[in-house]
Backbone as a printed PyTorch tensor [residue, N CA C, xyz], in Angstrom:
tensor([[[ 62.5990,  74.6720, 180.8730],
         [ 63.3630,  74.0890, 179.8400],
         [ 62.7860,  73.5770, 178.5370]],

        [[ 61.5580,  73.2870, 178.4610],
         [ 60.4140,  73.3040, 177.2190],
         [ 60.5950,  74.3480, 176.4780]],

        [[ 60.7550,  75.6650, 177.2130],
         [ 60.4600,  76.9230, 176.3250],
         [ 61.9660,  77.0250, 175.6370]],

        [[ 63.0870,  76.5740, 176.2400],
         [ 64.4710,  76.8060, 175.7430],
         [ 64.4810,  76.0420, 174.4630]],

        [[ 63.9980,  74.8060, 174.7420],
         [ 63.9710,  73.8690, 173.3170],
         [ 63.1220,  74.5570, 172.2750]],

        [[ 61.7940,  74.9600, 172.5140],
         [ 61.1450,  75.6020, 171.5610],
         [ 61.7410,  76.8350, 170.8320]],

        [[ 62.1520,  77.5810, 171.8150],
         [ 62.9390,  78.7500, 171.0460],
         [ 64.1020,  78.3280, 170.3650]],

        [[ 64.7530,  77.2270, 170.7180],
         [ 65.9960,  77.0570, 169.8690],
         [ 65.4970,  76.4730, 168.3450]],

        [[ 64.3980,  75.6620, 168.6490],
         [ 63.7450,  75.0430, 167.3100],
         [ 63.2300,  76.2220, 166.5100]],

        [[ 62.6090,  77.1040, 167.0150],
         [ 62.0420,  78.4810, 166.1730],
         [ 63.1100,  79.0240, 165.6770]],

        [[ 64.4170,  79.2520, 166.3560],
         [ 65.5320,  79.9790, 165.8540],
         [ 65.8960,  79.2750, 164.6450]],

        [[ 66.1640,  77.7980, 164.7370],
         [ 66.6390,  77.0340, 163.6240],
         [ 65.6220,  77.0530, 162.4650]],

        [[ 64.4380,  77.0770, 162.5790],
         [ 63.3550,  77.0220, 161.7350],
         [ 63.8160,  78.5190, 160.7630]],

        [[ 63.7680,  79.4350, 161.7240],
         [ 63.7220,  80.7540, 160.9470],
         [ 65.2460,  80.7300, 160.2970]],

        [[ 66.0600,  80.3670, 160.7240],
         [ 67.5660,  80.4140, 160.1470],
         [ 67.4210,  79.7540, 158.9280]],

        [[ 66.9680,  78.6540, 158.9210],
         [ 66.6820,  77.7470, 157.5210],
         [ 65.7580,  78.6860, 156.3790]],

        [[ 64.7980,  79.1090, 157.2970],
         [ 63.9350,  79.9810, 156.0950],
         [ 64.7280,  80.9140, 155.3700]],

        [[ 65.4330,  81.4890, 156.3410],
         [ 66.1760,  82.9750, 155.9620],
         [ 67.3070,  82.2080, 154.8130]],

        [[ 67.9300,  81.1860, 155.0640],
         [ 68.8100,  80.6490, 154.1710],
         [ 68.1440,  80.2350, 152.7180]],

        [[ 66.8580,  79.5970, 152.8670],
         [ 66.1540,  79.2860, 151.7190],
         [ 65.6090,  80.3590, 150.8890]],

        [[ 65.4280,  81.7110, 151.5950],
         [ 65.0370,  82.8450, 150.9560],
         [ 66.1440,  83.5850, 150.3100]],

        [[ 67.5430,  83.4540, 150.7370],
         [ 68.6780,  84.0280, 150.1630],
         [ 68.9890,  83.0940, 149.1640]],

        [[ 68.9330,  81.8960, 149.0730],
         [ 69.1710,  80.8060, 148.0330],
         [ 68.0870,  81.3130, 146.8150]],

        [[ 66.7460,  81.3960, 147.1440],
         [ 65.7330,  81.8350, 146.2830],
         [ 66.2630,  83.0290, 145.4810]],

        [[ 66.6190,  84.1720, 146.4020],
         [ 66.9140,  85.4000, 145.8910],
         [ 67.9320,  85.1680, 144.7810]],

        [[ 69.0560,  84.4170, 145.0400],
         [ 70.3840,  84.2260, 144.4740],
         [ 69.9990,  83.6080, 143.1350]],

        [[ 69.2830,  82.7800, 143.2810],
         [ 68.5370,  81.7980, 142.0180],
         [ 67.8270,  82.7330, 141.2600]],

        [[ 67.1470,  83.6810, 141.6620],
         [ 66.1370,  84.5090, 140.6950],
         [ 67.1010,  85.2480, 139.9450]],

        [[ 68.3440,  85.9870, 140.6010],
         [ 69.1670,  86.7110, 139.8320],
         [ 70.0320,  85.9620, 138.9200]],

        [[ 70.4010,  84.8570, 139.2600],
         [ 71.1020,  83.9190, 138.3810],
         [ 70.1790,  83.6940, 137.1670]],

        [[ 68.7660,  83.4920, 137.2360],
         [ 68.0450,  83.2850, 135.9890],
         [ 67.9320,  84.4910, 135.2300]],

        [[ 68.1160,  85.4750, 135.9260],
         [ 67.7630,  86.9390, 135.1950],
         [ 68.9560,  87.0540, 134.2390]],

        [[ 70.0490,  86.8500, 134.8970],
         [ 71.6730,  87.2240, 134.2210],
         [ 71.6990,  86.2430, 132.9300]],

        [[ 71.4640,  84.9190, 133.4350],
         [ 71.5450,  84.1170, 132.2500],
         [ 70.5780,  84.3460, 131.0590]],

        [[ 69.1410,  84.6220, 131.4310],
         [ 68.4830,  85.1680, 130.3770],
         [ 68.7540,  86.0760, 129.4690]],

        [[ 69.3950,  87.0880, 130.3420],
         [ 69.8000,  88.2260, 129.6150],
         [ 71.1570,  88.0010, 128.6300]],

        [[ 71.9270,  87.3900, 129.0130],
         [ 72.9170,  86.6520, 128.4870],
         [ 72.6890,  85.9240, 127.1540]],

        [[ 71.4840,  85.0970, 127.3590],
         [ 71.2740,  83.9600, 126.1420],
         [ 70.3640,  85.1580, 125.1470]],

        [[ 69.5400,  86.1940, 125.5980],
         [ 68.7410,  87.0770, 124.7460],
         [ 70.0520,  87.9090, 123.9190]],

        [[ 70.9640,  88.4860, 124.7240],
         [ 71.9770,  89.0980, 123.9950],
         [ 72.6070,  88.2560, 122.9260]],

        [[ 72.9960,  87.1100, 123.2950],
         [ 73.7570,  86.2530, 122.1890],
         [ 72.7740,  85.8850, 120.8420]],

        [[ 71.4000,  85.6020, 121.3620],
         [ 70.5670,  85.4790, 120.2000],
         [ 70.4510,  86.6610, 119.2870]],

        [[ 70.2900,  87.5890, 119.7600],
         [ 70.1190,  89.0390, 119.3530],
         [ 71.3480,  89.3180, 118.2870]],

        [[ 72.6410,  89.0130, 118.8640],
         [ 74.0110,  89.2450, 118.2800],
         [ 74.1160,  88.2580, 117.0480]],

        [[ 73.7150,  87.0680, 117.4360],
         [ 73.9200,  85.8310, 116.2370],
         [ 72.9070,  85.9520, 115.2770]],

        [[ 71.5690,  86.4970, 115.3860],
         [ 70.5650,  86.3730, 114.4250],
         [ 69.8750,  87.4170, 114.0030]],

        [[ 70.2540,  88.6900, 114.6660],
         [ 69.5020,  89.8640, 114.1520],
         [ 70.3250,  91.2690, 114.1300]],

        [[ 71.3150,  91.2850, 114.8540],
         [ 72.1040,  92.5010, 114.9380],
         [ 73.6570,  92.0960, 114.5950]],

        [[ 74.4500,  92.6940, 113.7210],
         [ 75.7190,  92.5450, 113.5860],
         [ 76.4830,  93.7420, 114.0170]],

        [[ 77.6460,  93.8390, 114.6590],
         [ 78.4870,  94.8920, 115.0840],
         [ 79.8190,  94.6980, 114.4150]],

        [[ 80.2070,  95.9830, 114.0880],
         [ 81.6280,  95.9460, 113.2290],
         [ 82.2650,  97.2240, 113.7980]],

        [[ 83.7510,  97.0110, 113.3880],
         [ 84.5640,  98.1230, 113.7980],
         [ 85.3180,  98.4560, 112.5410]],

        [[ 85.3710,  99.6810, 112.3630],
         [ 86.0050, 100.2660, 110.9760],
         [ 87.4340, 100.4910, 111.3460]],

        [[ 88.4280,  99.6930, 111.1020],
         [ 89.6910,  99.8140, 111.4750],
         [ 90.4930, 100.7050, 110.5820]],

        [[ 90.1440, 101.0990, 109.2560],
         [ 90.7290, 102.1880, 108.5860],
         [ 90.0910, 103.2260, 108.1530]],

        [[ 90.4860, 104.1440, 107.0520],
         [ 90.0150, 105.3410, 106.8040],
         [ 89.2160, 104.8440, 105.2680]],

        [[ 89.0160, 103.7180, 105.1640],
         [ 88.5790, 103.3260, 103.6900],
         [ 87.2680, 103.6850, 103.2850]],

        [[ 86.4350, 103.9950, 104.4250],
         [ 85.1930, 104.5790, 104.1320],
         [ 84.9760, 105.7910, 104.6710]],

        [[ 86.0050, 106.6430, 104.8500],
         [ 85.8430, 108.0680, 105.1850],
         [ 85.6290, 108.8350, 104.0570]],

        [[ 84.6540, 109.7420, 103.8270],
         [ 84.2720, 110.6520, 105.1570],
         [ 82.8770, 110.0780, 105.7060]],

        [[ 82.2590, 109.0350, 104.8030],
         [ 81.0840, 108.6590, 105.4450],
         [ 81.0520, 107.9660, 106.7450]],

        [[ 82.0840, 107.1120, 107.0560],
         [ 82.4450, 106.4970, 108.2630],
         [ 83.8930, 106.6100, 108.5920]],

        [[ 84.0880, 107.3790, 109.7020],
         [ 85.5280, 107.6300, 109.9660],
         [ 86.0970, 106.3540, 110.5990]],

        [[ 87.4650, 106.1230, 110.4080],
         [ 88.2490, 105.0310, 110.9850],
         [ 88.1390, 104.9660, 112.4730]],

        [[ 87.8340, 103.6500, 112.9700],
         [ 87.6250, 103.5250, 114.4460],
         [ 86.3470, 103.5890, 114.9130]],

        [[ 85.4330, 103.9320, 113.8450],
         [ 83.7900, 103.9560, 114.1810],
         [ 83.4450, 102.3500, 114.5520]],

        [[ 82.2250, 102.3610, 115.1890],
         [ 81.4960, 101.1530, 115.5990],
         [ 80.2840, 101.2390, 114.6680]],

        [[ 79.8520, 100.1270, 113.9180],
         [ 78.7140, 100.3620, 113.3560],
         [ 77.9570,  98.9350, 113.5330]],

        [[ 76.6130,  99.3640, 113.8300],
         [ 75.6160,  98.2160, 113.7700],
         [ 74.8360,  98.0640, 112.5680]],

        [[ 74.6450,  96.6040, 112.1080],
         [ 74.0940,  96.2420, 110.9340],
         [ 72.8480,  95.2380, 111.0720]],

        [[ 72.0270,  94.9580, 110.4870],
         [ 70.7730,  94.4720, 110.6430],
         [ 70.9790,  93.1560, 109.5430]],

        [[ 71.1380,  91.9190, 110.2860],
         [ 71.2160,  90.8120, 109.4590],
         [ 70.1420,  90.2330, 108.8680]],

        [[ 69.1460,  90.3720, 109.3260],
         [ 67.7240,  90.1950, 108.6500],
         [ 67.2480,  90.7940, 107.4550]],

        [[ 67.9430,  91.9250, 107.1660],
         [ 67.4930,  92.7570, 106.0630],
         [ 67.3380,  92.2300, 104.8190]],

        [[ 68.6210,  91.4000, 104.3570],
         [ 68.6110,  90.8080, 103.2150],
         [ 67.7750,  89.4110, 102.8520]],

        [[ 66.9270,  89.1660, 104.0200],
         [ 66.2590,  88.0090, 103.8480],
         [ 64.7870,  88.4120, 103.4170]],

        [[ 64.5910,  89.7790, 103.4100],
         [ 63.4110,  90.4530, 102.7980],
         [ 63.7260,  90.9450, 101.5800]],

        [[ 64.5950,  91.6770, 101.2840],
         [ 64.8950,  92.6770, 100.2540],
         [ 66.3670,  92.2880,  99.6750]],

        [[ 66.3670,  92.4930,  98.3390],
         [ 67.8990,  92.3540,  97.4470],
         [ 68.5490,  93.4750,  97.9740]],

        [[ 70.0350,  93.0820,  98.0060],
         [ 70.8310,  94.1570,  98.1390],
         [ 70.8100,  95.1900,  97.0750]],

        [[ 70.8920,  96.5630,  97.0390],
         [ 70.8250,  97.4160,  96.2300],
         [ 71.9460,  98.3820,  95.9960]],

        [[ 72.5530,  98.8230,  94.9730],
         [ 73.7210,  99.7970,  94.8690],
         [ 73.6650, 100.6540,  95.8350]],

        [[ 74.8850, 101.1200,  96.3810],
         [ 74.8100, 102.2900,  97.4080],
         [ 74.5800, 101.7020,  99.1170]],

        [[ 74.0380, 100.4460,  99.0120],
         [ 74.0370,  99.9230, 100.4020],
         [ 75.4850,  99.8710, 100.9470]],

        [[ 75.6290, 100.1580, 102.1430],
         [ 76.8100,  99.9030, 103.1130],
         [ 76.5150,  98.5820, 103.4950]],

        [[ 77.4770,  97.4850, 103.5480],
         [ 77.1600,  96.1830, 104.1570],
         [ 78.5990,  95.7370, 104.6930]],

        [[ 78.0910,  94.8400, 105.6960],
         [ 79.1860,  94.0570, 106.3840],
         [ 79.1000,  92.7150, 105.6820]],

        [[ 80.3230,  92.3150, 105.4930],
         [ 80.5240,  91.0100, 104.7190],
         [ 81.7870,  90.0620, 105.1920]],

        [[ 81.7720,  88.9750, 104.6870],
         [ 83.0300,  88.1490, 104.6340],
         [ 83.7260,  88.5120, 103.6200]],

        [[ 85.2700,  88.8780, 104.0390],
         [ 86.1740,  89.2270, 103.1780],
         [ 86.3360,  88.1280, 102.2170]],

        [[ 86.3100,  88.1540, 100.9600],
         [ 86.4430,  86.8930,  99.9890],
         [ 87.7210,  86.1990, 100.0400]],

        [[ 88.8370,  87.0610, 100.3450],
         [ 90.1720,  86.5600, 100.3230],
         [ 90.4370,  85.6980, 101.5050]],

        [[ 89.6770,  86.0800, 102.6700],
         [ 89.9440,  85.4660, 104.0390],
         [ 88.8230,  85.7000, 104.9140]],

        [[ 87.7410,  84.7240, 104.7010],
         [ 86.5440,  84.6230, 105.3880],
         [ 86.2750,  84.5840, 106.8380]],

        [[ 87.5230,  84.6130, 107.4780],
         [ 87.7130,  84.7590, 108.9620],
         [ 87.4830,  86.3700, 109.4060]],

        [[ 87.7930,  87.2020, 108.3730],
         [ 87.5930,  88.8770, 108.2840],
         [ 86.3990,  89.2970, 107.9590]],

        [[ 85.8280,  90.0940, 108.7390],
         [ 84.6470,  90.9640, 108.1310],
         [ 84.9190,  92.2190, 107.4030]],

        [[ 84.6280,  92.5890, 106.6300],
         [ 84.7290,  93.9220, 106.0900],
         [ 83.5900,  94.7940, 105.7350]],

        [[ 83.6140,  96.0980, 105.6770],
         [ 82.3930,  97.0860, 105.5230],
         [ 82.8760,  97.8160, 104.1000]],

        [[ 82.1180,  97.6580, 103.2590],
         [ 82.3330,  98.6740, 102.1150],
         [ 80.8730,  99.0950, 101.6470]],

        [[ 80.9840,  99.5820, 100.3670],
         [ 79.5490, 100.0580,  99.7980],
         [ 79.4920,  99.2210,  98.5700]],

        [[ 78.1450,  98.5980,  98.2460],
         [ 77.8490,  97.9670,  96.9490],
         [ 77.7420,  98.9510,  95.8110]],

        [[ 78.6970,  98.3530,  94.6560],
         [ 78.6290,  99.2930,  93.4740],
         [ 78.0890,  98.6000,  92.5790]],

        [[ 78.6320,  97.2290,  92.3890],
         [ 78.1500,  96.5350,  91.3930],
         [ 77.2190,  95.7080,  91.2420]],

        [[ 75.9510,  95.3060,  90.7500],
         [ 75.0650,  94.2740,  90.9030],
         [ 75.1760,  93.0150,  90.0380]],

        [[ 74.6290,  91.9890,  90.3230],
         [ 74.8020,  90.8420,  89.5170],
         [ 74.4100,  91.1250,  88.1490]],

        [[ 75.2580,  90.6800,  87.0990],
         [ 75.1370,  90.5390,  85.7340],
         [ 75.8220,  91.9700,  85.4770]],

        [[ 75.9270,  92.9310,  86.0050],
         [ 76.4530,  94.1630,  85.4630],
         [ 77.9610,  94.2770,  85.1080]],

        [[ 78.1990,  95.0740,  84.3260],
         [ 79.5930,  95.4300,  84.0140],
         [ 80.1370,  96.9710,  84.6490]],

        [[ 81.0920,  96.7490,  85.2820],
         [ 81.6750,  97.8200,  86.0990],
         [ 83.1130,  98.4030,  85.5490]],

        [[ 83.1860,  99.5960,  85.0830],
         [ 84.3140,  99.9590,  84.5050],
         [ 84.6590, 101.3800,  85.2880]],

        [[ 86.0820, 101.3260,  85.5900],
         [ 86.4710, 102.7760,  86.3690],
         [ 87.3680, 103.3930,  85.4710]],

        [[ 87.0840, 104.5310,  84.9160],
         [ 87.7560, 105.4780,  83.9340],
         [ 88.0400, 106.6410,  84.5500]],

        [[ 89.5810, 106.8990,  84.7100],
         [ 89.8300, 108.4070,  85.2000],
         [ 89.2400, 108.4990,  86.6640]],

        [[ 89.1770, 107.2990,  87.4290],
         [ 88.4550, 107.2340,  88.7980],
         [ 86.9770, 107.6090,  88.7400]],

        [[ 86.2640, 107.6300,  87.4090],
         [ 84.7050, 107.5670,  87.7020],
         [ 84.3670, 106.2720,  87.3620]],

        [[ 83.3740, 105.9270,  88.0860],
         [ 82.6540, 104.5890,  87.9030],
         [ 81.6990, 104.4770,  87.0370]],

        [[ 81.7800, 103.5480,  86.1720],
         [ 80.5200, 103.4100,  85.0610],
         [ 80.0640, 101.9020,  85.1060]],

        [[ 78.7450, 102.0440,  85.2890],
         [ 77.8340, 100.7030,  85.2700],
         [ 77.2180, 100.5110,  83.7520]],

        [[ 77.5550,  99.5950,  83.1310],
         [ 76.9150,  99.3380,  81.7850],
         [ 77.2380, 100.3000,  80.8210]],

        [[ 78.1820, 101.1870,  81.3410],
         [ 78.5050, 102.2130,  80.2530],
         [ 77.9730, 103.6570,  80.8740]],

        [[ 77.2080, 103.6900,  81.7990],
         [ 76.5320, 104.7600,  82.3350],
         [ 77.2820, 105.2050,  83.6570]],

        [[ 77.5940, 106.6170,  83.3930],
         [ 78.1410, 107.1570,  84.6950],
         [ 77.4380, 107.0310,  85.9600]],

        [[ 78.2160, 106.4010,  87.0080],
         [ 77.5320, 106.4270,  88.3080],
         [ 77.7860, 107.6910,  89.0970]],

        [[ 76.5890, 108.2790,  89.4170],
         [ 76.4880, 109.4140,  90.5120],
         [ 76.7860, 108.8840,  91.9260]],

        [[ 77.8070, 109.6090,  92.4100],
         [ 78.5950, 109.2490,  93.5860],
         [ 78.4660, 110.3420,  94.8030]],

        [[ 77.5160, 110.8110,  95.2920],
         [ 77.5200, 111.9900,  95.9540],
         [ 78.1690, 111.9700,  97.2530]],

        [[ 78.5520, 110.4610,  97.7050],
         [ 79.2470, 110.3030,  99.1920],
         [ 80.7240, 110.3420,  99.1080]],

        [[ 81.1540, 110.6660,  97.9080],
         [ 82.6940, 110.7310,  97.6720],
         [ 82.9890, 112.1440,  98.1200]],

        [[ 84.0850, 112.1200,  98.9400],
         [ 84.5980, 113.3520,  99.2530],
         [ 85.7200, 114.0190,  98.4480]],

        [[ 86.4610, 113.3820,  97.7470],
         [ 87.4160, 113.8240,  96.7150],
         [ 87.3660, 112.9820,  95.3680]],

        [[ 87.8680, 113.8730,  94.5140],
         [ 87.8710, 113.0670,  93.1680],
         [ 88.9550, 111.7360,  93.1820]],

        [[ 88.4270, 110.5080,  92.8890],
         [ 89.2200, 109.4470,  92.7440],
         [ 89.9650, 109.3510,  91.2500]],

        [[ 90.9610, 108.4990,  91.2550],
         [ 91.8070, 108.4840,  90.4100],
         [ 91.9390, 107.1280,  89.7630]],

        [[ 92.4580, 106.7380,  88.6950],
         [ 92.6360, 105.4770,  88.0200],
         [ 91.8350, 104.6440,  87.1700]],

        [[ 92.2290, 103.8620,  86.5950],
         [ 91.6260, 102.9890,  85.6690],
         [ 91.5300, 101.6680,  86.1690]],

        [[ 90.2430, 100.9670,  86.1760],
         [ 90.3930,  99.5920,  86.5370],
         [ 89.0010,  98.9710,  85.7630]],

        [[ 89.2490,  97.6270,  85.2960],
         [ 88.2290,  96.7000,  84.9030],
         [ 88.3930,  96.9110,  83.2160]],

        [[ 87.2800,  96.6110,  82.6090],
         [ 85.8100,  96.4080,  83.1150],
         [ 85.9560,  94.8980,  83.7920]],

        [[ 84.7250,  94.7600,  84.7520],
         [ 84.5760,  93.5180,  85.4510],
         [ 83.0230,  93.2860,  85.2730]],

        [[ 82.9070,  91.9180,  84.8760],
         [ 81.7430,  91.5440,  84.7240],
         [ 81.1260,  90.6920,  85.8610]],

        [[ 80.2480,  91.4280,  86.8520],
         [ 79.7790,  90.9740,  87.9890],
         [ 78.9740,  89.6560,  87.8760]],

        [[ 79.3910,  88.5740,  88.2810],
         [ 78.8580,  87.1770,  88.2600],
         [ 77.3170,  87.3000,  89.0030]],

        [[ 76.5260,  86.3030,  88.5310],
         [ 75.1530,  86.2310,  89.0320],
         [ 75.2730,  86.0010,  90.7290]],

        [[ 74.5380,  86.3400,  91.3420],
         [ 74.4520,  86.0720,  93.1180],
         [ 75.6780,  86.9060,  93.5330]],

        [[ 76.5110,  87.9270,  92.9090],
         [ 77.6320,  88.2690,  93.6040],
         [ 77.5980,  90.1760,  93.4510]],

        [[ 78.4780,  90.6140,  93.9920],
         [ 78.5810,  92.0640,  94.1550],
         [ 79.9850,  92.4580,  93.8460]],

        [[ 80.1020,  93.8890,  93.4450],
         [ 81.4120,  94.3390,  93.3180],
         [ 81.3660,  95.5670,  94.4350]],

        [[ 82.3360,  95.5920,  95.3010],
         [ 82.4660,  96.5650,  96.5290],
         [ 83.3700,  97.5900,  96.3200]],

        [[ 83.2020,  98.7240,  96.7790],
         [ 84.2320,  99.8370,  96.7130],
         [ 84.3730, 100.7550,  98.1270]],

        [[ 85.1320, 101.0750,  98.4370],
         [ 85.3680, 102.0620,  99.7530],
         [ 84.9380, 103.4080,  99.2780]],

        [[ 84.6360, 104.3740, 100.2350],
         [ 84.1270, 105.5710,  99.6350],
         [ 85.4410, 106.3470,  99.6750]],

        [[ 86.3720, 106.0500, 100.3720],
         [ 87.7410, 106.7620, 100.3400],
         [ 88.6560, 105.9260,  99.4440]],

        [[ 88.6100, 106.0880,  97.8500],
         [ 89.2080, 105.3910,  96.9480],
         [ 90.6360, 105.2540,  97.1530]],

        [[ 91.3080, 106.2390,  97.5760],
         [ 92.6410, 106.2450,  97.6210],
         [ 93.3200, 105.5090,  98.4050]],

        [[ 92.8150, 105.0480,  99.6290],
         [ 93.3480, 104.1980, 100.5720],
         [ 92.4190, 102.7400, 100.6600]],

        [[ 91.2750, 102.7850,  99.9930],
         [ 90.4320, 101.6010, 100.2270],
         [ 91.0220, 100.2550,  99.3440]],

        [[ 91.1310,  99.3970, 100.0920],
         [ 91.4460,  97.8790,  99.5740],
         [ 90.2330,  97.0860,  99.2840]],

        [[ 89.5130,  97.1860,  98.1770],
         [ 88.4280,  96.6010,  97.7150],
         [ 88.5330,  95.7730,  96.5910]],

        [[ 87.3300,  95.6500,  96.0560],
         [ 87.0950,  94.8060,  94.8460],
         [ 88.0890,  94.8080,  93.6890]],

        [[ 88.6100,  96.1120,  93.5000],
         [ 89.6400,  96.3690,  92.4790],
         [ 90.9620,  95.7590,  92.6910]],

        [[ 91.1650,  95.2870,  94.1900],
         [ 92.5460,  94.6190,  94.5790],
         [ 92.3280,  93.2680,  95.1520]],

        [[ 91.2830,  92.7140,  95.4180],
         [ 91.0790,  91.5040,  95.8280],
         [ 91.3490,  90.1830,  94.8240]],

        [[ 91.8840,  89.2320,  95.3960],
         [ 91.9460,  87.9810,  94.3120],
         [ 90.7200,  87.6960,  93.9120]],

        [[ 89.9830,  87.4890,  95.0260],
         [ 88.6040,  86.8930,  94.6240],
         [ 87.6290,  88.3190,  94.5630]],

        [[ 87.5120,  88.7220,  93.4640],
         [ 87.0010,  90.2870,  92.9970],
         [ 85.5880,  90.2820,  93.8660]],

        [[ 84.5430,  89.4440,  93.9040],
         [ 83.3080,  89.4960,  94.1360],
         [ 82.9370,  88.9870,  95.2860]],

        [[ 81.9250,  89.7060,  96.0750],
         [ 81.1110,  89.4190,  97.2660],
         [ 80.2090,  88.4330,  96.7370]],

        [[ 79.9290,  87.0010,  97.2750],
         [ 78.7290,  86.5860,  96.9200],
         [ 77.6590,  86.7710,  97.8190]],

        [[ 76.1890,  86.7480,  97.4740],
         [ 75.2840,  87.1590,  98.1710],
         [ 75.3380,  86.4930,  99.6260]],

        [[ 75.4940,  85.3830,  99.7620],
         [ 75.5210,  84.4960, 100.9280],
         [ 76.4780,  84.9590, 101.7800]],

        [[ 77.3510,  85.6520, 101.5460],
         [ 78.6610,  86.0750, 102.3800],
         [ 78.3380,  87.4910, 102.9440]],

        [[ 77.2970,  88.1320, 102.4500],
         [ 76.9100,  89.4390, 102.9810],
         [ 76.0960,  89.0670, 104.3050]],

        [[ 76.7840,  89.5700, 105.6010],
         [ 76.5060,  89.4960, 107.0330],
         [ 74.9770,  90.4320, 107.1560]],

        [[ 75.1050,  91.5200, 106.9680],
         [ 74.3000,  92.5180, 107.4570],
         [ 74.3930,  93.9660, 106.6680]],

        [[ 73.0960,  94.5680, 106.4090],
         [ 73.2310,  95.9800, 105.7990],
         [ 73.3970,  96.8170, 107.2220]],

        [[ 74.4870,  97.6280, 106.9660],
         [ 74.8530,  98.6700, 108.0050],
         [ 73.7140,  99.8370, 107.9930]],

        [[ 73.1460, 100.1370, 109.2980],
         [ 72.3500, 100.8790, 109.2180],
         [ 72.3160, 102.0680, 110.3780]],

        [[ 73.4330, 102.0120, 110.9790],
         [ 73.8860, 103.1180, 112.1590],
         [ 75.3370, 102.9280, 112.7740]],

        [[ 75.8770, 104.1130, 112.7580],
         [ 77.2070, 104.1220, 113.2270],
         [ 76.9640, 104.9290, 114.6610]],

        [[ 77.1160, 104.0050, 115.7470],
         [ 76.9950, 104.4960, 117.1260],
         [ 78.1140, 105.0010, 118.0290]],

        [[ 79.2990, 104.9760, 117.1820],
         [ 80.6730, 105.3790, 117.8570],
         [ 81.4960, 105.8650, 116.8370]],

        [[ 82.1610, 106.9780, 116.9440],
         [ 82.2580, 107.7850, 118.1150],
         [ 81.1460, 108.9130, 118.2690]],

        [[ 80.2070, 108.8500, 117.1450],
         [ 78.8440, 109.6250, 117.0740],
         [ 77.8950, 108.9150, 116.5560]],

        [[ 76.7530, 109.3300, 116.6000],
         [ 75.5330, 108.7220, 116.2700],
         [ 75.1720, 109.2080, 115.0080]],

        [[ 74.9370, 108.1460, 113.8540],
         [ 74.7420, 108.6350, 112.2850],
         [ 74.0030, 107.4040, 111.7290]],

        [[ 72.9850, 108.1450, 111.1700],
         [ 72.1560, 107.0150, 110.4140],
         [ 72.8530, 106.7100, 108.9260]],

        [[ 73.0850, 105.2330, 108.6770],
         [ 73.5550, 105.0590, 107.4180],
         [ 72.5790, 104.4450, 106.6620]],

        [[ 71.4060, 104.0600, 106.8260],
         [ 70.5510, 103.3620, 106.0390],
         [ 69.4920, 103.8250, 105.1870]]])
């Protein structure tokens, strides 16, 4: 009878030990998953910005439906430059993120004559354009700490030429776009 009691106690102990082991295993997986989620959120909020390009406004550089990754910290160490493709808060509705190319820098005068962009009277070389743009716009005097943005596909791009709030303030630039990762991989930076 003592042997039966002893083996029953041993079985209980082993069963409890097994339950504790399973709990420890589940807890270790929960820790890994929660840590991964926290790291992903920190990376998304502070380091990397993702954007989807819903229209053809940046074609042929970036096709409609593309997914773009941008570096949030880039402009903490460097000033935005003409030609950079950036993700920013749309000036007329900051709940919407836009992606365009920086054309006019703070203090510059931007004028578009017969589709050609002039910066302070000098013709801007734009090798990224796929077709000859048309139209006359401006002149625009870019305020300090602001930027004038244009899409690469000027025929369909709703950009600084058409916005009520024409310029993007530097603190509204979210990230410098550096790679298109869908539908194909393409370096933008």
